[in-house]
N, C-alpha and C positions, 0 to 999 in steps of 0.2 A: 504493499499499499504505501502511495506518494507521500512523503512529509505534508504536503499541503492538504492532503485529504484527511490525515490523522489530526492534524491541527485544526480541523474542520473550517479553513479558510477557502478563499475563492479558488476555485480551480478549472481547468478545461482540459482539452485533448493532451496537454503536456503531462498529467498525471498518467495517462496511457502509455506515454514514451517512458515513463520512469518503470513503469510495469513490463514494457517490452525489454528494457535493460535487465530488470531482475530475472525475467525470463530465460534470457540469453546466459546470465551466469547460472541459473539452475541447469540449463541444458548442458552446459560446458562442464559443471562440476558436480552435477547429479542431486544437488541440493541448493534450495535459495540461501541468501545470507541469514544468519541468525537462526537457522533452522534448528540448532542445538538448544535453542531457548524455547521456554514457555511462551507460546504465542501472544499473550498480553505482555510479557516483558519485551518481546521483541517488538511490538507496536509502541512502546514507550522509548526504546533505543533509536528507532529509525529517525527521529526528528532531531536527536541530540547527539548523535554518533556521526562520524564522517561518512560520506558516501561510500556506499559498497563498491567493491571492485573484484575482479578474479583473484584468488588466493595467490596463484602463481602465474603471473602475466607472460613470463618468458614461454610457456607452454603454448601460447596463443599467438596469432598473426597480430602485428602492430595495428591492423585495420580493425580487427575484432575489438582488441582492448581500446583502441579510441572510440569505436562505436559505443561500448558500454559506457566509457567515460561521458560521452555526449548523452547518452539516455539517462544516467544517474546522477545529474548535477541537483543538489540539495535545492538550490533556489530555482523554481520554476521558471521565473523569467530569464534565466541563463541557459536553461535546458533546450537544447534543440526540438524543433516541433517536426511533425511526421513528413512535411514538405522537404525540409532541409535533410532529414535523415534518408530521404528516396534518393538523394543525389550524394549520399556517403558513400566512398570507396568499398566499404564492406558489402552494400547491397546493390550499388549502381548496376553492375553486370547483371545481376540476377533481375531487377526490376526492368532495365531495358530489355531483356531476353523476353520476358512475360509481356511487355507492351508489344513486341513485334508478333509474337505468337497469338495475342488477341487481336491486333490491329486488322488483320485480314482472316479471322477466325471463319467468318460464314463463307468466304469464299474459298478455303482451303478444303473443305470436305469434298473429296472426291472417291466415288464407288464404296460409299459406306464408311470411309475412314474418317476419323476425327481430324481436328486440325492439328493435335499434338502429334498424332501419328505421321500425318503428311509433314510436318516440320521435322519430325525426327528421321524420315526418309531422305528428305532434302539435304539434310546436314550429315547423313551417315553416321549418326550417333544414336544411341538408345534413348527413349523417352525420358524427360527428367531434366533439371538444370545441372549442367556439369559441374558447376561451382559448389552446388548443394551436396552432390554425391562426393565432391572431393572433401568438404567439411565433415561429413558424416564419416568418412575414412579416417581423417585426421582426429577425429574425435573418439575413434573406436579404442585406441591404446589407453588415452587418459581415462575414459570411461571405464574401461575394463580394470584399471588401477582403482579407481573410486569404489566399483563394485566389489573388488576383493577386499579393499578396506573395510567396507560395510559389512561384509561376511565375516570377517575376522573380529570386528568390534560389536557385532549384533547380539544384544542380551536375549534373542531369540535362536541362538545358533544351536544350542543343545536341544531346545524344542523341535527346531527343523530337522535334526537328525532323527529324533524320535518319531517325528510325522513322515519321514520318508521325503523330507523337501517341502512338503506343504506348508503354507504360513499358518502360524497359529492363530492368526486373524480371521483365516477361513473356517466356516461351519460347515455342517453337511447341507445346510439351507441357502448358502451363498452361491452365487453364480461362479465365482472365481473358480 
């Protein structure tokens, strides 16, 4: 939750930009900032502590670190807005690729193929944004490290062994 939302002061779309930055941190590290704290304590810390950032910025591209810095400025008036972030180097390539795909989407459908499939054939690449696939691949190793640390530190580790790997939070009635 953005500091201005917690303080119940005026807020606008830049509060969502804060959330985007926090989501990027969570995706990179496997948990949002202050996730080790009681949620009410975390809410009180957000306005008073420095803006969150990646724990080890050296693991990530300078563009990603800067993107998160632009999203997570404590003062909303200094925080980038979504229009400015759309031209940030971290997302610019993907935004432009999506715009090209959607610009002629209706005219691209040939013989029942979707516009995405047609673009994929024209570019001789599998569907999806190459940079997103690259990001996901680069996140695999750090994510595996976070997962293994979580497994090693999990208070449920012994319970997971006893239940054959099923989460102790799951019940017979749950969908999981």
